C-alpha positions as CSV (number, residue, x, y, z in Angstrom):
1,M,61.8,178.1,71.4
2,T,63.2,176.1,68.7
3,L,66.1,178.2,66.4
4,R,64.7,178.5,62.3
5,V,67.9,178.9,60.1
6,F,67.4,180.6,57.0
7,K,69.7,180.8,53.8
8,D,69.7,184.4,51.6
9,L,69.1,183.6,47.9
10,G,72.2,186.0,47.3
11,F,73.8,183.0,50.0
12,D,74.9,180.7,47.0
13,D,78.4,178.9,47.7
14,E,77.4,175.2,46.3
15,D,80.3,173.4,48.4
16,M,78.5,174.8,51.8
17,T,75.8,172.4,51.7
18,D,72.7,172.8,54.4
19,A,74.6,170.0,56.5
20,I,77.0,172.2,57.2
21,L,75.4,175.3,57.7
22,M,73.1,173.6,60.1
23,A,76.1,172.5,62.4
24,A,77.5,175.7,62.1
25,A,74.1,177.5,63.0
26,L,73.8,175.0,65.9
27,E,77.1,175.9,67.2
28,I,76.4,179.8,66.8
29,D,73.5,179.4,69.2
30,S,75.0,177.6,71.3
31,G,77.9,180.6,71.8
32,L,80.6,179.8,69.3
33,I,81.1,183.1,67.9
34,D,84.5,184.1,66.1
35,A,83.2,188.0,65.7
36,R,80.4,190.4,67.0
37,L,79.9,192.6,63.7
38,G,77.4,194.8,65.1
39,G,73.7,194.6,65.3
40,F,72.7,191.2,64.7
41,L,75.9,190.1,62.5
42,L,78.1,187.9,63.4
43,K,80.9,186.1,61.5
44,K,81.8,182.3,61.8
45,R,84.5,180.4,60.5
46,V,82.8,177.4,58.9
47,A,85.4,174.1,58.3
48,M,85.6,172.5,54.9
49,P,85.3,168.9,54.7
50,G,89.0,167.3,55.4
51,R,90.7,171.1,56.4
52,G,90.7,173.2,59.4
53,K,88.1,176.3,60.2
54,S,91.3,178.4,59.8
55,R,91.7,177.7,56.1
56,S,88.0,177.3,55.5
57,W,85.1,179.8,55.2
58,R,83.5,182.8,56.4
59,V,80.2,183.3,57.1
60,I,78.4,186.4,57.3
61,V,75.2,185.7,59.4
62,A,71.9,187.3,61.5
63,W,71.1,186.0,64.5
64,K,69.2,185.9,67.3
65,Q,69.8,183.3,70.2
66,G,67.2,180.7,69.9
67,E,64.7,182.2,67.4
68,R,66.4,182.7,64.1
69,L,69.7,182.9,61.7
70,F,70.0,184.3,58.5
71,F,73.2,183.1,56.4
72,L,73.7,186.5,54.4
73,H,77.4,186.2,53.0
74,G,80.0,183.6,52.8
75,F,83.2,183.5,51.4
76,A,86.5,181.4,51.1
77,K,89.3,182.9,53.5
78,N,91.4,182.3,50.3
79,E,89.4,184.8,48.2
80,K,89.5,187.4,50.8
81,D,90.2,188.1,54.0
82,N,87.3,190.2,55.2
83,I,84.6,192.2,54.0
84,T,84.1,195.7,53.2
85,K,82.4,198.9,54.7
86,K,79.8,198.7,52.3
87,E,79.8,195.4,52.7
88,K,79.3,195.2,56.2
89,A,77.0,198.3,56.1
90,A,74.9,196.4,53.6
91,L,74.5,193.3,55.2
92,M,74.0,195.3,58.8
93,R,70.8,197.0,56.9
94,L,69.8,193.1,55.0
95,A,69.8,191.7,58.8
96,E,67.7,194.4,60.4
97,V,64.7,193.4,57.9
98,Y,65.0,189.7,58.3
99,M,64.6,190.3,61.7
100,G,61.8,192.8,61.7
101,Y,59.8,190.2,60.0
102,D,57.1,188.2,62.0
103,D,56.3,185.0,61.1
104,A,53.7,185.2,58.7
105,T,55.8,187.4,56.6
106,L,58.6,185.2,56.7
107,E,55.9,181.8,55.9
108,A,55.4,183.9,52.8
109,I,58.9,184.9,51.5
110,V,59.8,180.9,52.1
111,A,56.6,180.1,50.4
112,D,57.2,181.8,47.3
113,G,61.2,181.1,46.7
114,D,62.8,184.3,48.3
115,L,64.5,182.7,51.0
116,L,65.7,178.9,51.7
117,E,65.0,177.7,55.3
118,I,67.2,175.1,56.4
119,A,65.4,171.9,58.0
120,P,67.2,170.5,61.2
C-alpha cells in the first residue's frame, strides 16, 4: 500500500512547502521518528532550508505506517518548546477521527476542500 499524506486546514505555515512536508512524511514512514506521543500521534523535527533540524520546525502528525499520515500542527522551535497537555489531547482526538475515516469518506472530504492531500 502507498502512503497517502494529508494536511489539516489548520496546518497553515506557508514556509513549510509540500515538498518539505512530503520529505518529512517519507522519513517518518521509514522509521525516523523523534517522539511518540501516544495513539497515532508523533512529533517530528523538520529542517528549515539552510538550517539544521534542531533550530527549525516541529510537526505533530497522525500516522499509520504505510497507509496514512496527517500533518496536524506545526510550530517553529523558537516560538515554543512543545505542545500543551490540552493541545495534545485535542490532537489525539483529531487523529482518531482522521484514522477512522474509510477511503470513500477521505475522498469526499478532500473533494470538498476540508482536507488537503499532498501528492508525492
